[in-house]
N, C-alpha and C positions, 0 to 999 in steps of 0.2 A: 374743682374744674367747673366753670360757669358754661352751663349747656343752655342753648338756643334749638328747640325744635322747630326748623323752618318750613316744615311739611307736614300740617295736620289737617284734618276736616273734623267737622262736628255737626250735628243735625238735631231738630227739635226732636224731644224726648218720644214723641208719640210716633214717630215715623223713624227714630234712628234705626233701628235694627232692620228695617225692611229697606232704608235707604243703603246701610251697610253690605246687605245681601247682594243689593243689586249692582254694586262697584264689584264685587268678589265674583258675580256672576260675568260682568263685564269683562274681566281679565282671566276668567276661567280657572279661578284658584281659590283655594279654601281658606289661605290667609290667616288670621288669628281668631280667636274667640273675643275680640273686642268688639261692642256693640254701636259705635258712633255717639255716645253720649257726652256731653262735656263733664260729667262727674266724673265717668271712668277715665277720659284722657286726664283730668287733673290728679286723680288717684294713682293712677299707673306713673303720669309723668314725674309726678313728686317721688314714686317710690325709686325712679328711675336716676333721679338727681337732677331734672330739668329744671331751669328756672321760668324760662319764658315758651311760649307756643305761639307760632304764627297760623292763625287760624284761616284757611283758604276754601272759597266758596266756588262753586260750580253749578251753573244753571243750563240745563239741556233744554229747557225751554226758554226763549227770548222773552216771553210774556210775564215770566217768572223772575228774571232778573233784580228787580228793584226789591221784591219781599225777601229774596234770599238774602240779598247785601245788608238790608235793614236787621235781619237775624244777626248776622255777623256783628254788627256794628253794636248792636245793643247787648250781646254777650260780652263784647269787648268793654262796654261800659261797666257791666256787672263783676267783670274779672280780669284784675290790673294783670294778671300772668298772661292774658291773651293780647296779639298783636295783630289786628285785624286788615286782612287785605280784601279788597272788593273783586266783583267779578263784572264781565260783559259778554256779549253775545253778538256776532257779526251781522245777525238777522235782525236785531232789535230795533225799534224807534228809538230815537233819542239817545244813540251811541255816544256821542260826545258829551251830550248835557249831562247822562249817569256818570261818565267817568267823570267830569268835572264837579259833581254833587258828591261824587266817593273821594275825589282829593279835598275838597273841603271840610268832609267830615272828618279827615285826619287818618284816612288810609294808609298804611305803608308800601302798598304795592297794590298791582292788579293780577288777578290768577286766571290763565285760561287753560283748558283740556281740549285742544282741537280735536283730538280723536272723538270724546264722548260727546262734544258739542258740535260735530260735523262741519267744521269748516276749517280751511289751513291757515296756517300760521302767517302765511304772505297773502292772504285775501285783502285786497285793494281796501275793502270795506273798514278793514282795521287802521290803515293809514293815519286818519286822524286822532284815533287811540294812542297809536306810538308818538306820534307828534305831541299829543298834549302830555304825555308822560315823560317825555325826553327830557332828562335833568330834573326831574322831581322824584321820580317813585321809581322802582323797577318792576318790570312785567316777570311772572315766574309761570313756565308754560310747562305741561307734561310735554316731554320730548319722545320721540323714536318709539315706535312699534310696529313689526314686521307685516302686521295684518293691514296697516293703513299707511296712508302718504299723508296726511294732514299735518302730522308734526316731525316731519323727516328733517333729520339737522340742517340737511343743504338749504330749507328754507328758513331756517333762524339764521344762518350764514346770510342769506340772501337781505333779510331785514336788518340785520345789524350793519350791512354795507351801505344798506339805504338811508337809515337813520345814526348816523354817528353820534356817538354820545347817549345812544339808549340803553339803561344799565338793565339786563336780561340775566336771570337764574333759570337755567336748563335743568329741570328736574331728573333725576335717575341718572346722575352720571352723564348726563347730556343727550341720552339715549336709551331708552327702556327696551332691553332685546336686543339693541344692536349698539353696543358701546364701542365697539371698534370703528364703526362708520361714524359715529359721534366723535370721536377723537380726530378723525379725517378732516373733519368738518370745522371742528370748533376749537381745537387745541391753539391755534394762533389767532384766535379773533379774541375781543374783549368783551366776556360776558363769564359769569360765575355757574357752579353745577352745584345741585344737593345731590347728595348721596342716598336718598330714599329710594327703596324698593329695588335695592341692587346689592346688597353685600349677601343676601341669602342665597343669590344667583350664581354669585362668583366665588373661586377660590380665594382665599386670602392672598396669596400671593398675587393675582391679578388684580384685587381691589389694591394692594399697596403699591404696584405697577402704575396704577391711574394716579394714584396721589402722586408719586414721582412726578409722573408727566405734566399733570396740570398744575403742580403746587398747592399745598395745603392753602394759600391764600385766596383761591380761585375755588375752594369747597366748602360745602356747610352741610351741618347735621341734619338729617331729615328722618321722620321714623315713618312717615305717611300712615299714620293711623287713622281710621281704624283697619287699615288692612293689615297692619301688623302691631305688635305690642311693642311701647315706647321702653320697657325694661327690657325686652330682649334685643332691641336696635341698638341702646347705649351699650349693651354687652358685646354684642357681634363689633360694634364700633372700637371700643375700648381694647378689644382684642386683637387688633391690627400691629403689626409689628413696626411702626413707624414712633418718630420721637415724640417725647412730651410736648416739645413746643408746636409739632404739627396737629396733635391730637386738640390741644387748647385752642389752636388756629381754627380748625375745622367744627369744634365744638360749640365755639359763640364767637370768636373773634371776627370772622369773615361776615356773620351773618349781622354783627352789631356795626360793623363799616357800611355795609350794602344798605341797611336799613335805617342808617343814621341815628342810632339808638343812643 
């Protein structure tokens, strides 16, 4: 089975553990014993049978966006298994210029984490970004957290209606910690979802129900490394009582289509 992990994060070795601990603290979760380095992602990912890894940067500070993007682009040059995304920040200078720079550099999408970056999905400052990437690459958004309103699924619904043809990937079954709200808002919308940081919080029957409701062609596997161990996440995914065709679709086919691989 060809597996693409559509949701991973890596950090420079010198700060990887600190960055990973900070993310775990943000979620109030012990997570895994992963350390956030590229070497551990590659080792555990290969053990899990994963062939490609989408590396997702996020910059909390607007003045660090370009530096973080450069790190991800460099790592993709060094590791052919990596599929680079770029990131932007609503408050940064040169927002559209950085978006165009990333597209010219060959990123396969744009990642934003509204909750940690502290801006809403439907922030008007982001409209030029959505317009710039529409029809070119997808935007992958952290979605849904009951503690915040930045990434509420209703905001993504609004953006998808405003920008027809925009390709969006709603992380965490469309709404981390608010899966049913996400279903109500996004089931009839033209967007995909990844299944990262979800299966460990659901009974298998619930996850299987969402596969049936959304359709496997809209779902993509993601581990959310280093929050979770890719080996364990692949095992959780493969244990679902869905068809082999659905597993193959979620494992890699959906990501290949969305990312034009």
